[in-house]
C-alpha positions in Angstrom: 39.8 -29.9 8.0 39.5 -26.1 8.1 39.2 -24.3 5.7 39.4 -20.2 4.9 38.8 -17.9 2.4 42.9 -18.2 0.7 43.9 -22.0 3.0 42.9 -25.1 3.9 44.3 -26.1 7.2 44.6 -30.5 7.1 46.7 -33.1 9.5 50.1 -33.6 7.6 51.0 -36.9 6.4 54.4 -38.8 5.4 54.0 -36.7 1.8 54.5 -33.8 3.4 58.2 -34.4 4.8 59.9 -32.5 1.8 57.5 -29.3 2.0 57.8 -29.4 6.6 61.7 -29.3 5.7 61.5 -26.4 3.3 60.3 -25.2 6.4 62.0 -26.7 9.4 65.4 -26.7 8.0 65.2 -22.9 6.7 67.7 -21.4 9.0 66.0 -17.8 8.3 62.7 -19.3 8.9 63.5 -21.1 12.7 65.9 -18.4 14.0 62.4 -16.5 14.8 61.0 -19.4 16.7 64.2 -22.0 17.7 67.4 -19.9 16.8 68.5 -22.8 14.3 67.3 -24.5 12.0 66.3 -28.4 12.8 68.5 -31.2 10.2 66.4 -33.9 8.3 66.1 -36.1 11.1 64.6 -33.8 13.6 62.6 -32.5 10.9 61.2 -36.4 10.8 60.9 -36.3 14.5 58.7 -33.4 14.5 56.4 -34.7 12.1 56.3 -38.3 13.6 55.3 -36.2 16.8 52.3 -34.3 15.3 51.2 -37.9 13.6 51.2 -39.2 16.9 49.3 -36.2 18.2 46.5 -36.6 15.7 45.7 -40.3 16.9 46.5 -39.4 20.6 44.5 -36.4 20.9 42.8 -35.8 17.5 44.6 -32.2 17.1 48.8 -31.2 16.4 50.3 -29.3 14.4 48.7 -29.4 10.8 49.7 -28.5 6.9 48.9 -25.5 6.0 47.9 -25.5 2.1 47.1 -22.8 -0.3 44.1 -23.3 -2.2 45.3 -21.4 -5.0 48.1 -23.4 -6.0 48.0 -26.9 -3.7 50.9 -26.6 -2.1 51.9 -26.7 1.3 53.1 -23.2 2.3 53.4 -23.8 6.6 52.2 -25.3 9.4 49.4 -24.3 12.2 47.8 -26.3 14.5 47.2 -26.2 18.2 49.7 -28.2 21.0 49.0 -29.2 24.4 51.8 -27.9 27.1 50.0 -27.6 30.2 47.5 -25.4 27.7 46.4 -25.9 24.2 48.8 -23.7 22.7 49.3 -22.3 18.6 51.9 -22.7 16.6 52.4 -21.1 13.2 55.6 -21.6 10.9 55.5 -20.8 7.2 57.9 -20.4 4.3 59.9 -17.1 3.3 58.1 -16.9 0.1 54.8 -16.6 1.5 55.4 -14.2 5.0 53.7 -11.0 5.3 50.6 -11.7 3.0 48.3 -12.1 6.0 48.7 -16.4 5.9 49.7 -16.2 9.8 46.8 -14.1 11.0 44.1 -16.0 8.7 45.7 -19.6 10.3 46.2 -18.3 13.5 42.1 -16.9 13.7 41.1 -20.4 12.2 42.9 -22.4 14.5 41.2 -20.4 17.5 38.0 -20.5 16.5 38.4 -24.5 15.5 39.7 -24.5 19.3 37.0 -22.8 20.3 34.0 -24.7 18.2 35.2 -27.6 17.9 37.2 -29.1 20.9 35.2 -26.8 23.1 38.1 -24.7 24.7 37.8 -21.4 26.9 41.4 -20.3 26.5 44.0 -20.4 24.1 47.5 -19.6 24.2 50.5 -18.9 22.0 54.5 -18.8 23.3 56.1 -16.8 21.4 59.9 -15.2 21.5 60.5 -12.0 22.8 62.7 -11.5 19.5 59.5 -12.5 17.4 58.1 -9.4 16.6 56.0 -10.6 13.6 54.3 -13.3 15.5 53.8 -10.8 18.4 51.5 -9.1 15.7 50.1 -12.0 14.8 48.8 -12.2 18.0 47.4 -9.1 18.5 45.4 -9.1 15.8 44.2 -12.4 16.7 43.1 -10.8 19.7 45.3 -12.1 22.3 47.3 -9.9 24.9 50.3 -11.0 27.0 49.7 -12.6 30.2 53.1 -13.4 31.6 57.0 -13.6 30.5 59.1 -17.2 30.9 62.5 -18.2 30.0 62.7 -21.7 28.4 65.1 -23.9 27.8 66.3 -25.2 24.4 68.9 -26.6 22.1 71.0 -25.8 25.8 69.7 -22.1 25.1 67.7 -19.9 27.3 65.2 -18.1 25.6 62.7 -15.8 27.0 58.8 -16.1 25.6 56.0 -13.9 25.9 52.8 -16.0 27.0 49.7 -14.8 25.3 46.5 -15.4 25.6 42.5 -15.1 24.0 39.5 -16.8 25.6 36.5 -17.5 24.1 33.7 -14.8 24.1 30.4 -16.7 23.8 
């Protein structure tokens, strides 16, 4: 679907469930975005929502495959939350290697060139410094701050945005 120098970004399929659980059910990975890990049922629900989004919108969160090993190392993509938003989550073993930035830029370019949108957003927790750095490397700036309730916890988020220049 989308190919970068080191990554293939494609729709998730049911056989990606185990790899997806390696991300969504990991406390350290999920603390940054959602405060705590998902259980197996929540992970399946997450996958089901994105499979439905592919049918409904033609996009959603996608599997990020490392070309070198053909392993699913993360997920990223676009979701509709009043705007097209990108989200990125990677297994811990693949943090700090530039994959998040590579995937984020590819998703942004896909939104601009294929979906023909004029602006892309990222909602990032105020405590997730690594994701904020990825947004900045992707040309994004903070345009707003908000509080969202997730799992009965109020969480502060920054809204980052980048506009198409062409």
